[in-house]
N, C-alpha and C positions, 0 to 999 in steps of 0.2 A: 516748372519746373516736376507739375505733377501730381500733386498734395491737393485733396480734394478740400475744398471752402463747405465746413458745414454752419448755417448759420442759425441757431436758434434764437429767434423778432425778443423774447424775453420782451417785451416792451412795457414801461411803464415813467408814467406819465412824468414822474417829478425828477425824472433825469434829463429833461429835453427842457429847452429856453421857448417851444413852442412847441404845437402838434403840425401845425404845417413843417416848420423843418425835421421831426423825428418823420415824419410820413417819408416825404422824401428822402429822405437818408435811409431808411427801415427798407423803401424800393427799391433802390438804386443796389443797396447792399445783397435786396435778394434777390437780380439778375444777374448779378460779381456773383453767388452762390452755387455748388454741384446738388449742394443738402440743407433744403430749408426745413425747421421744425417749429410748431405754432401753435396757438391755436384760433379759435374760430374767432375772436375777435381781435386778437391781432394781425389776420389776414383782412381779416374787414376793411381794420387799422390802415394796412397798405391798401387796401382797395379804396378807401375814402369814403367807404358806402359800409357800413355795419351789415347789413341784408346780403352784401355780396362776395363775401370774404371767401365762401369755397368756390366762387365762380374765379375771384383774383389768384386760389391754390392749382385750380383745374390748365391757366390762366402760366404761371409762371412753370410749372410738368413739362405742360406741351412747349412750350417756348426753350429749346437748349437741354435735354430729354433729361433735367431733375428729378430728383428723389422730393416729395413732397411727403408730410409727414404733419393735416390734421388735425389737432384732439379735437377732441368735443368733446372734454371732462365725464359726465353719468352715462350721454350716449357713445365712446369708445373711442376710435380715430378711421379715421379713410391713408388710405398709403395710397401716394399717386406714382406712379412711375411707371416707362415705355408703353405709355396710353394702356395703363391697367388704374382700376381701381380696387384696391383692397380693401374690406370695413372689416377690424375688431374690434371687441368687446371690452371691457373691466373685468375686475378684480373687484366684486362686493368687499369691501375692508371696513370694522372702525375704525377713525380717526380719531388720533388723537391729539393730531396738531394739521396742516398743511405745508409746513417747512418741508421741503425733503423730494418732494413731488416732483416736480417737473426735471429737479439734477439726480435724480438716480432713473429715472423714464428713461434719460440724453445715456446716461453710462449704461444702462441694462441696454439698449438699441443697438449704441456702437460698440459696446464688447462683444455680442454677438454677433452683426455684422459683420468687424470685427474676426472673428472666430469662424465661421462659414456658415452659421443659420442662413435662413432664406429671408428675407424681408418681412410677411406676415408673424414671424416666427420670434425675428428682432424686437419686433413690435409688441406680440405678445411678452415674452421675458422684459423689455422695459415695462409694459404696463402693471408686472406683478413685481417687478423691484419695486414701482412706485407704492402699490400697495403694500407692501410689507415693511415700507421707509417712514407711512404718515402713521403706521399704526404702533411704531415703536417710539419710546422716547428719543431723541434723540439728532443726529443725522447722518453723520458719516456713518457714528456705531453702527446702525439701523440696517444700514447695505447689507445687504446679504451676500453670503460666498454661496459658491455656486450649489455646492449640495442642498444650502435652503431654499436657493432660489426654483432646483430643481423640482422638491419636496413641495414646494407651494404649490406651484403649478399644479404639481399631481394631482394635490389632493384639496383644493381648490378651485370649482367648476367657475369660471366669467362668467359675467351676469349676460342673458338675452338682448337683445339689442332689437 
């Protein structure tokens, strides 16, 4: 029907009967997705070797023209698409809680793509949303509005990687 499938890996071991079942299901879901977002550990888990996460992400990107966002925490992210690798940094912040970082990153990323921003800018905006949300109490109430997001990006330089 032409609707893209977006897969946020978000692996939680306690949600699965075994690591083997999780790896099989997550890998199969990745093969059926148009866009995959995950961190280095999650891609490593899908690869069956935590040291091979980036290789797994690259393989998925090159097979099927997928968009991959490979998140590396303090080291930023790598966006893989159309035989390109775009590295982006993070916004340093003082976190008051970790909750909401992933969801706010996805919200900023996807809303920016939908609004027509290029991939690099969309990832940067997602990163800014995550930085804002973890620095404030609550999750949904901490999600920035457009003006707050733009001000944050303008006034907060990204960390050098």
